[in-house]
MIDOSE-1310 file (N, C-alpha, C; in nm, 2 decimals, decimal comma, always signed):
residues 102
xxxx	+5,04/+6,96/+9,60/+5,01/+7,06/+9,48/+5,14/+7,03/+9,40; +5,09/+7,05/+9,27/+5,22/+7,04/+9,18/+5,31/+7,16/+9,18; +5,42/+7,15/+9,18/+5,52/+7,26/+9,16/+5,49/+7,35/+9,05; +5,55/+7,45/+9,07/+5,51/+7,54/+8,94/+5,66/+7,55/+8,91
xxxx	+5,67/+7,54/+8,77/+5,84/+7,53/+8,70/+5,85/+7,66/+8,65; +5,97/+7,71/+8,71/+6,01/+7,85/+8,68/+6,13/+7,82/+8,58; +6,12/+7,92/+8,49/+6,22/+7,92/+8,40/+6,34/+7,98/+8,44; +6,45/+7,92/+8,44/+6,57/+8,00/+8,49/+6,67/+8,03/+8,38
xxxx	+6,61/+8,10/+8,32/+6,68/+8,17/+8,19/+6,77/+8,27/+8,23; +6,91/+8,27/+8,19/+6,97/+8,38/+8,21/+6,94/+8,51/+8,15; +6,95/+8,61/+8,24/+6,91/+8,72/+8,16/+7,08/+8,81/+8,17; +7,08/+8,90/+8,07/+7,17/+8,96/+8,07/+7,27/+8,96/+7,94
xxxx	+7,39/+8,96/+7,94/+7,48/+8,97/+7,83/+7,50/+8,84/+7,75; +7,51/+8,73/+7,83/+7,53/+8,61/+7,79/+7,42/+8,50/+7,80; +7,29/+8,53/+7,70/+7,19/+8,44/+7,70/+7,21/+8,38/+7,59; +7,13/+8,27/+7,56/+7,15/+8,17/+7,45/+7,13/+8,22/+7,32
xxxx	+7,05/+8,34/+7,30/+7,01/+8,40/+7,17/+7,14/+8,49/+7,14; +7,17/+8,56/+7,22/+7,28/+8,63/+7,20/+7,42/+8,56/+7,14; +7,45/+8,45/+7,20/+7,56/+8,35/+7,17/+7,53/+8,31/+7,04; +7,41/+8,25/+7,01/+7,37/+8,22/+6,86/+7,41/+8,30/+6,78
xxxx	+7,35/+8,43/+6,79/+7,35/+8,55/+6,70/+7,52/+8,58/+6,68; +7,59/+8,56/+6,79/+7,74/+8,60/+6,78/+7,81/+8,48/+6,68; +7,76/+8,34/+6,70/+7,83/+8,25/+6,64/+7,78/+8,26/+6,50; +7,65/+8,30/+6,47/+7,62/+8,31/+6,33/+7,69/+8,44/+6,25
xxxx	+7,72/+8,52/+6,32/+7,80/+8,65/+6,28/+7,95/+8,61/+6,25; +7,98/+8,52/+6,32/+8,13/+8,48/+6,33/+8,15/+8,39/+6,18; +8,05/+8,30/+6,17/+8,05/+8,22/+6,09/+8,05/+8,30/+5,93; +7,95/+8,38/+5,94/+7,93/+8,45/+5,80/+8,04/+8,56/+5,79
xxxx	+8,12/+8,61/+5,87/+8,24/+8,68/+5,85/+8,34/+8,59/+5,80; +8,36/+8,48/+5,87/+8,46/+8,38/+5,81/+8,44/+8,33/+5,68; +8,32/+8,31/+5,64/+8,27/+8,26/+5,49/+8,30/+8,39/+5,37; +8,28/+8,51/+5,44/+8,31/+8,64/+5,36/+8,46/+8,66/+5,33
xxxx	+8,53/+8,62/+5,44/+8,68/+8,64/+5,43/+8,74/+8,53/+5,36; +8,69/+8,40/+5,35/+8,72/+8,32/+5,27/+8,71/+8,32/+5,11; +8,59/+8,36/+5,09/+8,56/+8,39/+4,96/+8,64/+8,51/+4,91; +8,65/+8,63/+4,99/+8,75/+8,74/+4,93/+8,90/+8,66/+4,93
xxxx	+8,94/+8,60/+5,01/+9,06/+8,54/+5,00/+9,09/+8,45/+4,87; +9,00/+8,38/+4,83/+9,00/+8,29/+4,72/+9,01/+8,37/+4,60; +8,91/+8,48/+4,60/+8,92/+8,58/+4,49/+9,06/+8,64/+4,45; +9,11/+8,68/+4,57/+9,24/+8,74/+4,56/+9,36/+8,63/+4,52
xxxx	+9,34/+8,52/+4,55/+9,45/+8,41/+4,53/+9,43/+8,39/+4,37; +9,29/+8,37/+4,31/+9,30/+8,38/+4,18/+9,34/+8,46/+4,09; +9,31/+8,61/+4,13/+9,38/+8,73/+4,06/+9,55/+8,71/+4,06; +9,58/+8,67/+4,18/+9,74/+8,68/+4,18/+9,78/+8,57/+4,10
xxxx	+9,71/+8,44/+4,10/+9,76/+8,34/+4,01/+9,76/+8,39/+3,85; +9,64/+8,47/+3,83/+9,64/+8,52/+3,69/+9,75/+8,59/+3,66; +9,79/+8,69/+3,76/+9,91/+8,81/+3,75/+10,03/+8,71/+3,73; +10,06/+8,60/+3,80/+10,19/+8,52/+3,80/+10,20/+8,45/+3,65
xxxx	+10,07/+8,39/+3,60/+10,07/+8,34/+3,47/+10,12/+8,46/+3,36; +10,06/+8,58/+3,37/+10,10/+8,68/+3,30/+10,26/+8,73/+3,29; +10,30/+8,74/+3,41/+10,43/+8,76/+3,46/+10,52/+8,65/+3,39; +10,49/+8,54/+3,40/+10,54/+8,41/+3,36/+10,57/+8,42/+3,22
xxxx	+10,47/+8,45/+3,16/+10,47/+8,45/+2,98/+10,56/+8,58/+2,96; +10,55/+8,70/+3,03/+10,65/+8,80/+3,00/+10,81/+8,74/+3,00; +10,82/+8,70/+3,12/+10,95/+8,64/+3,16/+11,00/+8,57/+3,02; +10,90/+8,45/+2,98/+10,96/+8,37/+2,87/+11,00/+8,44/+2,73
xxxx	+10,93/+8,56/+2,72/+10,95/+8,62/+2,62/+11,10/+8,71/+2,61; +11,11/+8,75/+2,75/+11,22/+8,82/+2,75/+11,34/+8,74/+2,75; +11,33/+8,60/+2,81/+11,44/+8,52/+2,81/+11,46/+8,47/+2,66; +11,37/+8,44/+2,59/+11,39/+8,42/+2,44/+11,45/+8,52/+2,37
xxxx	+11,42/+8,65/+2,41/+11,50/+8,76/+2,35/+11,65/+8,77/+2,40; +11,66/+8,76/+2,53/+11,79/+8,79/+2,58/+11,89/+8,64/+2,52; +11,82/+8,54/+2,52/+11,89/+8,42/+2,43/+11,94/+8,48/+2,31; +11,84/+8,52/+2,22/+11,88/+8,57/+2,09/+12,00/+8,67/+2,10
xxxx	+11,98/+8,76/+2,19/+12,08/+8,88/+2,17/+12,22/+8,79/+2,25; +12,20/+8,71/+2,32/+12,34/+8,66/+2,37/+12,41/+8,55/+2,26; +12,34/+8,52/+2,17/+12,38/+8,44/+2,06/+12,43/+8,52/+1,95; +12,38/+8,66/+1,93/+12,44/+8,76/+1,87/+12,58/+8,80/+1,90
xxxx	+12,57/+8,84/+2,04/+12,68/+8,88/+2,09/+12,81/+8,79/+2,10; +12,76/+8,65/+2,10/+12,89/+8,54/+2,10/+12,93/+8,52/+1,97; +12,85/+8,57/+1,86/+12,90/+8,54/+1,72/+13,00/+8,65/+1,69; +13,07/+8,61/+1,59/+13,17/+8,73/+1,52/+13,08/+8,82/+1,41
xxxx	+12,96/+8,81/+1,41/+12,88/+8,91/+1,33/+12,81/+9,01/+1,39; +12,89/+9,09/+1,48/+12,81/+9,18/+1,56/+12,79/+9,32/+1,49; +12,89/+9,33/+1,39/+12,88/+9,45/+1,29/+12,75/+9,47/+1,22; +12,73/+9,33/+1,14/+12,62/+9,32/+1,06/+12,48/+9,34/+1,13
xxxx	+12,50/+9,28/+1,27/+12,36/+9,29/+1,34/+12,33/+9,45/+1,37; +12,45/+9,52/+1,41/+12,43/+9,62/+1,44/+12,38/+9,74/+1,34; +12,43/+9,69/+1,21/+12,39/+9,77/+1,08/+12,24/+9,75/+1,06; +12,21/+9,62/+1,08/+12,07/+9,57/+1,06/+11,97/+9,64/+1,14
xxxx	+12,01/+9,66/+1,27/+11,91/+9,72/+1,38/+11,93/+9,88/+1,34; +12,02/+9,95/+1,32/+12,03/+10,09/+1,27/+11,96/+10,12/+1,14; +11,95/+10,02/+1,06/+11,89/+10,05/+0,93/+11,71/+10,02/+0,95; +11,71/+9,91/+1,01/+11,56/+9,86/+1,01/+11,47/+9,92/+1,12
xxxx	+11,54/+9,91/+1,25/+11,45/+9,94/+1,36/+11,48/+10,08/+1,40; +11,59/+10,14/+1,39/+11,61/+10,28/+1,44/+11,59/+10,40/+1,33; +11,59/+10,35/+1,20/+11,57/+10,45/+1,08/+11,67/+10,52/+1,05; +11,80/+10,49/+1,08/+11,91/+10,55/+1,03/+11,94/+10,51/+0,87
xxxx	+12,02/+10,61/+0,82/+12,06/+10,57/+0,67/+12,20/+10,60/+0,64; +12,24/+10,55/+0,53/+12,39/+10,57/+0,50/+12,41/+10,73/+0,46; +12,51/+10,78/+0,47/+12,53/+10,94/+0,44/+12,49/+10,98/+0,28; +12,51/+10,89/+0,19/+12,48/+10,90/+0,05/+12,36/+10,82/+0,01
xxxx	+12,27/+10,77/+0,12/+12,14/+10,71/+0,08/+12,04/+10,84/+0,08; +11,95/+10,80/+0,00/+11,82/+10,88/-0,01/+11,71/+10,78/+0,01; +11,60/+10,82/+0,09/+11,50/+10,75/+0,15/+11,38/+10,83/+0,09; +11,29/+10,76/+0,02/+11,15/+10,82/+0,00/+11,04/+10,77/+0,09
xxxx	+10,97/+10,85/+0,12/+10,85/+10,80/+0,21/+10,71/+10,84/+0,14; +10,62/+10,73/+0,14/+10,49/+10,75/+0,07/+10,39/+10,81/+0,19; +10,37/+10,95/+0,18/+10,30/+11,06/+0,24/+10,15/+11,05/+0,21; +10,11/+10,98/+0,09/+9,98/+10,98/+0,05/+9,89/+10,87/+0,15
xx	+9,96/+10,79/+0,22/+9,88/+10,69/+0,30/+9,86/+10,78/+0,45; +9,76/+10,72/+0,51/+9,73/+10,77/+0,65/+9,75/+10,67/+0,73
C-alpha cells in the first residue's frame, strides 16, 4: 500500500508565508527610506549651493570694503555712502523730491 504523504508544514508564528511577507515589508520599508534620504540629500545640496552663492557675494563685498579701508580715501567713501545710501545732506543743501510719481 502506498504511503500517504503528509504535509509537514509548520504552523504557528514562523511559517513561510509570514517570513516572506516580513521580507517584502522590510524591502519596501528600505526602499521608501532610501528614496526619502535621496530627496533630503538633493534638498540639502540645493541649500548648500544657495548658501555658497551668498558666501561668494559677501566675500566680494568684504573684499571691496577691505580695499576701501586699506586706502587713504576713507572720508570720500563715507561721504558717498552718507549722501547716496543713507539719504544724508549737507546743512546748507536743499533737496527736492518728486511726489507726483507713485
